[in-house]
C-alpha positions as CSV (number, residue, x, y, z in Angstrom):
1,M,1.2,-53.4,-11.2
2,L,3.1,-52.1,-14.3
3,I,0.0,-50.4,-16.1
4,A,-0.6,-48.7,-12.5
5,S,2.9,-47.5,-12.2
6,K,2.7,-46.0,-15.7
7,R,-0.5,-44.2,-14.7
8,N,1.3,-42.7,-11.9
9,A,4.2,-41.6,-13.7
10,N,2.0,-39.7,-16.3
11,R,0.1,-38.1,-13.6
12,I,3.0,-37.0,-11.9
13,R,4.7,-35.9,-15.2
14,S,1.3,-33.8,-16.1
15,T,1.2,-32.5,-12.7
16,V,4.9,-31.2,-13.0
17,L,4.3,-29.6,-16.3
18,I,1.0,-27.9,-15.2
19,L,2.9,-26.4,-12.0
20,A,5.9,-25.4,-14.2
21,A,3.5,-23.6,-16.6
22,V,1.5,-21.8,-13.9
23,A,4.9,-20.7,-12.3
24,A,6.0,-19.3,-15.5
25,M,2.9,-17.5,-16.2
26,A,3.1,-16.1,-12.5
27,A,6.5,-15.0,-13.2
28,A,5.7,-13.3,-16.2
29,A,2.7,-11.5,-14.6
30,V,4.8,-9.9,-12.1
31,H,6.4,-7.7,-14.8
32,L,3.3,-6.9,-16.7
33,R,0.4,-4.5,-16.0
34,A,-2.9,-4.5,-17.3
35,D,-2.5,-1.0,-18.8
36,E,0.8,-1.5,-20.5
37,P,2.1,-0.2,-22.8
38,Y,0.1,3.0,-22.1
39,A,0.7,3.4,-18.2
40,R,2.2,6.6,-17.1
41,N,3.9,7.3,-13.8
42,R,1.5,8.3,-11.2
43,D,2.7,11.9,-10.6
44,Y,-1.0,13.1,-9.8
45,D,-4.4,11.6,-8.4
46,L,-7.2,12.3,-11.0
47,Q,-10.2,13.0,-8.5
48,H,-12.9,14.1,-10.8
49,S,-13.7,14.4,-14.3
50,K,-16.5,16.5,-16.0
51,I,-17.2,15.7,-19.4
52,A,-19.8,17.7,-21.7
53,L,-20.1,16.6,-25.5
54,R,-22.0,17.3,-28.5
55,F,-22.0,15.4,-31.6
56,D,-21.7,16.8,-35.2
57,V,-22.9,13.7,-37.1
58,E,-22.6,15.1,-40.6
59,Q,-18.9,16.3,-40.0
60,K,-18.2,13.2,-38.0
61,K,-16.9,15.3,-35.1
62,V,-17.3,15.3,-31.3
63,I,-17.1,18.8,-29.8
64,G,-17.0,19.3,-26.0
65,D,-15.3,20.2,-22.7
66,V,-13.4,18.2,-20.3
67,T,-12.6,19.3,-16.7
68,H,-10.2,17.3,-14.6
69,T,-9.7,17.9,-11.0
70,L,-6.6,16.6,-9.7
71,A,-4.0,16.8,-6.8
72,I,-0.3,16.7,-7.6
73,L,1.4,13.6,-5.6
74,R,5.1,14.4,-6.1
75,D,6.7,17.6,-5.5
76,G,8.5,19.0,-8.4
77,T,5.9,17.9,-10.8
78,S,5.9,20.3,-13.7
79,K,3.9,18.5,-16.3
80,V,1.0,16.3,-16.5
81,A,0.5,13.9,-19.6
82,F,-3.0,12.4,-20.4
83,D,-3.1,9.6,-22.9
84,S,-5.4,10.4,-25.7
85,V,-5.0,8.3,-28.8
86,G,-6.4,9.8,-31.8
87,L,-7.7,12.9,-30.2
88,T,-7.1,16.2,-31.6
89,N,-6.8,18.8,-28.7
90,R,-7.4,22.3,-29.9
91,H,-7.4,24.3,-26.6
92,G,-6.5,23.8,-23.0
93,K,-6.9,25.8,-19.8
94,Q,-5.3,25.5,-16.4
95,G,-7.6,27.3,-14.0
96,A,-8.1,30.7,-15.7
97,G,-5.0,30.6,-17.8
98,Q,-3.8,28.9,-20.9
99,I,-1.5,25.7,-20.6
């Protein structure tokens, strides 16, 4: 009987520890997003991307054009930020005009 009560106590203790760990992970997950720390505010809806690339292997360059079609979601939006780690952007256009 004493052995059985120790087993039950160990099972209860293990269950409580597992539940506490799951609750802690769930509480932490509420504040985290999969794309953090790179996530931006959603001021626009990216509807389409057209990407045309060519590669200069000798110079180790990627050259091309990317056209984004988007819809502004918030009134008063004056800037749209695209994340591009390690990318050198040499030219940009908005419609027919420069940005």
